[in-house]
N, C-alpha and C positions, 0 to 999 in steps of 0.2 A: 511171570517169574515164579509164582507159587506153584503152578502146575509143572513147569519144567524142572524145578529143583526137586520135586517129589517123584519123578519118573524112576522106574527101576532100571539099573544098569543091565539087567537080564532081558530086556525087551528084544525080541527077535524081529519084529516088524519095523520097516522103515516108516518114517513120519514125514509128511509134507504139510506145511503150514502156510495159509494165506492170512496176512495181517494187513489191514488197510493203512499202509504207510506210503508216503511219497518216495520217489527215487532218491537215493543218497542217504537214506536213514536205515534201510534194512540190513546193510552189511554190519553196521555198528550194533544194531539190535541183535543180530545173530551172534556176534562176537560176545556181547554181554551175557546172552543166554548160555553160550558155550562155557563161560566161566562158572556157572552155577548148576549146570545140568550134568548128570553122570554119563550122558550120551554125547556124541559129537553133534554140534549144531553149527551150520554154516549157511550162508546165503546161497541159494541154488544158482547154478550156472548151466548153460546149455549142455545137454548130454550127461549131466551128473548121474551116477548110478544110485538107484535106490538100494540101500543095503542095511543089514543089521547094524544097529547102534548109531544110525545117522538120522539126523533131523534136518530137513532142508526148508529154508524160509524163502518164500517167493520174493524175488526182488521187487522193490517199489516200482510201480509203473509198468510191470510186465506180468502177463498171465503165466501160470505154470500148469502144465498138463503132464500126465504120466503115460508112458507107453511101454508095453511088454514086448521085448525083442526076444530072439531065440535064446540068447545066453544070459540076458539080464534085463531088468526094467530100468528105464531112464526117464529123466525129465526133459521136457522141451519148454522153451520160453517163447512167448508170443506177444506181439504188439497189436493184436487185433483190438477192435474197438472195445471200450469199457462195457461191462455188463452190469446192470443194476447200478450204474453210475460209478463203478469201481474197476480199476486195473492195478493190481491183481483182483480177481473175483473168485470168491469161494464157489460160486455156481460153476465156473469153468473147471476148477480143480475137481469138484465133486462129480461132475459129468464124466470126466476122464477116468476117475477112480472107479465109478460104477461100471463103465464100459470095460475097463481093463481087469478089474478084480471081482466084479459082480458081488456075490454075497460074502466074499472073503475080505471084507473091509470094515473099518470102524470110522464113522463120520461123526465129527464133533463140531458143534456151533456154540460160540460163546458171545459174550456181551458185544453189542454194537447196534448202531442205528440202521434202520432200513430193513431190507428183506434179502440181501445177498446171501446166498447159500441155502435158503429155505426151500426153494422149489426143487433143486437138484438133490438135496438131502432126502427129501420125500421120495425121490425117484431111485434111491439106492436100495432097490428091492432085495430083501434078504440080509442086507448088511446090518450090523449093529449100529445104533445111532444114539448120541447123547446130546443134550442141550443144557446150557447153564441155567440154573433155576432163577426165578425172578428176584428172590431175596438177595442173592449175591451179585447180581448184575449191576453194573454202573448204568447201563442203558439196556433195558429188556426189550429190544427191538427185533433183531435177527432171530434170537432164540424163541421169542414169542410167536413170530410168524411161522417158523419151522414147526413149533409145537401145534399151532392151530391147523396147519396143513397136514398133520399126522406124520411128519418126518422125524420127530423125536420120540424115541421109545422110552427114554428115561430122562428126567430132569435131575441134575446133580449140582450141588453147591460148589463154589470155587474151591473151598477148603477140602472137599472130598473128590475133586475131579482126577487128580493124579492117582489116587487109590483106586478109583473105578477103572481108569485106563489100564493100570497095572494088572488088576484082576482079570479084566476082559482079555487083554493081550496075552497074558501068561496062560490063560485057559485055552486059547485057540492057536 
């Protein structure tokens, strides 16, 4: 909530989020974030456009991948097997972002148990990457693994994450 409320309304890049939540909870989660965020926040649906001023939250129990089409980029939802014990999985999202946008992406990994997202964040060659710092994490698991694998270029506190995102996004 702290990060979303601090995002700039001037961000031009679309944002896709994987939150480890079960089916049935992410629609309400997205709606609550939409009430505090200056950008549109919604639960992702099959074929949703990635567009300026929109944040898409992966639905609980579904992977989300991005694909660049001729006229626009869209999201696809998948029921493939869980990865790293999760569906949705940050690794699945980061893999598709790296393939679609190469170095023109920003990958962020925040508090959580396990290693989901760490390997694919490290594979986002040329992209900018951030990880939540150990002091502000509730559980310094996923960000720690990503840091140790060399996937995180900069560790940022929760209180400074929105500011860092805004600065990077408005620069590129």
